C-alpha positions in Angstrom: 21.5 -36.4 -193.3 21.4 -40.2 -193.5 24.1 -42.3 -195.1 25.0 -46.2 -195.6 28.1 -47.3 -194.1 29.7 -50.7 -195.9 31.0 -52.7 -192.6 33.0 -55.9 -192.9 33.5 -58.2 -190.4 30.1 -58.4 -188.4 29.0 -61.6 -188.2 26.5 -61.7 -185.0 24.5 -59.9 -182.5 27.2 -58.9 -180.4 28.9 -57.4 -183.7 25.8 -55.6 -184.4 25.8 -54.4 -180.6 29.4 -53.2 -180.8 28.9 -51.2 -184.0 25.6 -49.7 -182.9 26.5 -48.5 -180.0 30.0 -47.0 -181.0 28.0 -44.7 -183.5 25.5 -43.8 -180.8 28.0 -42.5 -178.9 28.5 -39.8 -181.2 27.5 -36.5 -180.9 24.7 -36.0 -183.6 23.9 -39.5 -184.5 20.2 -39.8 -184.2 19.8 -43.2 -185.4 21.4 -46.5 -186.3 20.3 -49.5 -188.0 22.5 -52.3 -188.7 21.9 -55.4 -191.4 23.9 -58.2 -190.3 23.1 -60.1 -193.4 24.2 -57.4 -195.9 26.9 -55.8 -193.9 25.2 -52.4 -194.2 24.6 -49.9 -191.5 22.1 -46.7 -192.0 23.1 -43.9 -190.0 21.0 -41.0 -189.3 22.6 -37.8 -188.2 23.9 -33.7 -187.4 26.1 -33.1 -190.0 26.5 -30.1 -188.1 28.0 -32.1 -184.9 29.6 -35.5 -186.7 31.1 -36.2 -189.7 31.4 -39.9 -192.0 35.3 -39.6 -191.2 34.5 -39.5 -187.1 31.8 -42.7 -187.8 34.6 -44.7 -189.9 36.7 -43.9 -186.9 34.4 -45.3 -184.6 33.4 -48.3 -186.2 37.2 -49.0 -186.6 38.0 -48.9 -183.3 35.8 -51.4 -182.4 37.7 -53.5 -185.0 36.0 -53.8 -188.1 36.6 -52.6 -191.4 34.8 -49.7 -193.4 34.8 -50.3 -197.1 34.4 -46.5 -198.8 
């Protein structure tokens, strides 16, 4: 599966790495591409191992907001 999350608050390379690392740590996430200029994060994942709610929580734990 692939989804695109709208993440607010990312402004720099550190932000990008924080979000990417948090998502890559989730079981079942196989790819993460962060687009700082748009605030979009493309995630490829196995829906049998993780879900969008888990991704939202992982990003929010890093201090960023996920917009539905």
